[in-house]
C-alpha positions, 0 to 999 in steps of 0.5 A, spaced: 589 517 069 583 513 070 583 514 078 577 518 080 578 521 088 571 524 088 568 517 087 572 514 094 577 509 095 574 502 095 577 495 094 576 488 096 569 489 098 571 495 103 571 502 103 578 504 105 577 511 107 572 509 112 573 508 120 570 501 120 576 499 116 581 501 121 576 499 127 580 492 129 587 495 128 585 500 133 581 497 138 583 494 145 586 488 143 588 491 136 590 487 130 594 488 124 591 493 119 587 489 114 591 486 108 589 491 103 593 496 106 599 492 104 597 490 097 592 494 094 593 499 089 587 504 091 590 504 098 596 507 095 592 512 092 589 514 098 596 514 101 598 519 096 592 523 097 592 523 105 599 522 107 605 523 101 601 530 099 600 532 106 606 530 111 613 533 111 617 528 107 624 527 107 628 528 101 635 527 102 641 531 105 644 538 104 650 535 102 647 532 096 646 539 093 652 543 095 653 548 090 648 553 087 644 550 081 645 543 084 638 539 083 635 533 088 630 529 084 625 526 089 618 523 087 613 524 093 607 519 092 606 520 084 608 527 084 615 528 081 618 534 085 625 537 086 629 541 090 634 546 087 640 550 091 639 557 089 643 564 090 637 565 095 637 558 099 633 552 097 627 552 092 622 546 092 618 545 085 614 540 081 618 538 075 616 540 069 615 533 066 610 530 071 608 525 066 615 524 063 613 527 056 607 523 055 600 527 054 597 522 059 599 517 064 600 510 060 596 504 063 603 500 064 605 506 069 598 506 073 600 499 076 603 502 083 610 500 081 615 505 079 618 504 072 625 505 069 623 511 064 628 515 059 624 521 062 627 520 069 623 526 072 616 522 071 612 521 077 611 514 075 618 513 074 624 511 078 629 517 081 636 518 079 641 521 084 642 528 085 644 532 078 650 537 079 649 544 076 653 543 070 648 538 067 642 542 067 645 547 062 640 549 056 639 544 051 640 538 056 635 533 057 635 534 064 634 541 064 627 540 060 625 534 064 626 538 071 626 545 070 624 547 063 625 554 060 622 558 065 623 554 072 620 561 076 613 559 073 613 552 076 609 550 081 612 551 088 612 546 094 614 548 101 621 546 104 624 546 111 631 544 114 632 540 120 640 539 121 643 536 115 636 534 112 631 537 107 624 536 108 618 538 103 611 538 104 606 539 098 600 541 102 597 548 101 599 551 108 602 546 112 604 547 119 611 548 121 615 542 124 621 546 127 619 546 134 617 538 134 623 536 131 628 540 136 624 537 141 626 530 138 633 532 137 634 534 144 631 527 146 635 523 142 641 527 140 641 525 133 645 531 130 650 535 132 657 538 131 660 531 134 657 528 128 659 532 122 662 527 117 658 524 112 658 517 108 653 517 103 651 513 097 647 506 099 641 505 096 638 498 098 631 496 096 627 491 100 621 487 098 616 490 103 611 495 103 614 502 106 609 501 112 612 495 114 619 497 113 619 503 117 616 499 123 621 494 123 627 499 122 625 503 128 623 497 132 625 496 139 622 499 146 618 506 145 620 511 149 616 518 147 612 520 142 609 526 139 602 524 137 602 522 130 609 526 128 614 521 131 616 516 135 622 515 139 625 509 142 631 505 144 633 498 141 639 493 141 644 493 134 646 486 132 653 488 135 650 489 142 650 496 142 644 500 144 641 505 140 636 510 140 631 510 134 626 515 131 621 514 126 618 521 123 612 519 120 612 517 114 618 516 111 624 517 115 628 513 120 634 514 124 638 509 128 643 513 133 649 511 137 653 515 141 658 517 136 654 515 129 647 516 126 644 512 121 639 516 116 634 512 112 629 515 107 624 511 105 621 511 098 616 506 096 617 504 089 612 499 088 606 497 093 610 491 096 617 494 094 621 500 098 627 503 097 632 505 103 636 511 101 642 510 107 647 515 109 651 515 116 653 521 120 659 521 125 667 521 125 667 513 123 662 513 118 665 511 112 668 505 115 662 503 119 657 503 113 658 496 112 655 495 119 649 499 118 648 496 111 648 489 114 643 492 120 638 495 115 638 489 111 637 484 117 631 489 120 628 489 113 628 482 112 623 481 118 619 486 114 619 482 108 617 476 111 611 480 114 609 483 108 609 476 104 605 473 110 600 479 110 599 480 102 597 472 102 592 473 108 585 470 106 588 468 099 589 461 096 596 462 097 594 461 105 587 457 105 587 456 112 587 464 113 581 465 108 575 468 112 580 469 118 581 476 122 588 479 121 593 477 126 594 480 133 598 486 133 604 485 138 609 490 136 608 497 139 611 501 133 606 497 129 601 499 133 603 507 133 604 506 125 597 504 125 594 510 129 598 515 125 596 512 118 588 512 121 589 519 123 591 521 116 586 517 112 580 515 116 575 520 114 572 520 122 573 526 127 579 526 130 576 525 137 573 518 135 581 516 134 585 513 139 589 518 143 597 517 143 600 511 146 606 514 149 608 520 154 608 526 150 615 530 152 612 537 150 606 536 154 
């Protein structure tokens, strides 16, 4: 790949990792992030370095791999990884074929869009669903792409569970998330024995950057945050019911009523495209799946409209915005996202960044 992290991240005449890039988005009268944050390939590479390879990323649920040997693929940023159920528990590893069998990453795979490739384990291609153990036998293409002949020699990653969900972290020595997530579940009641049944299998793709999709899915009135880790809120659904929401930065959004919890795992498939892997927990999960699908589509529709407007800001497609500053940030979830992102990608001392927006329930 031609990218050189040591040379920095620059686009549209700006240093994308500089604290100055985020100054207007974090001030007393904040604006939305500069448009490059939603349309720039170098910005996605910066996110890969500072977000996707550093945070705990939700990759799916235990129910997807119920048997020993079952394997769950999930591309994190540009890194092809998988979680496999073993006799000793869960094992998270980097896939054997990181470049899909290519000696180098082809130019057509460096565009920021996930491609359809016969080597489905490639970090630049689209994932498939979970693979049962019977399809990973010796000689099977999937075995060579994901595990190779000696899976014990593959580079490992950290893996943790929270309720029914599986999280992976690619960093060398990440902090354990359990205490923070326990607090979130205590406040929001997202998982428990009363929500044991699960409906799975809805994959929805929306034409918007992942940050905007997360903002709109979790949108509502904020209640508590745990610094830049998660934001708990309350919202009103299309049928008038009240629901608790949570955004676990970067890629997990939860919407929960008293009886059900809708889980949305976000995965960027292009700079302006986000795959939502949706599952529902609750006794009526199967019958209510259509409602939650419509709810996700409705909320993500707002993200698509905002993405179109911001991606064209300052260009000939919107000549009235050329030279104009970005619009004001009026959404609290958008402001929280901007601060969480800047905390990770802006190369500035932590004390120079704004403090948490809302009450910290642990402090």
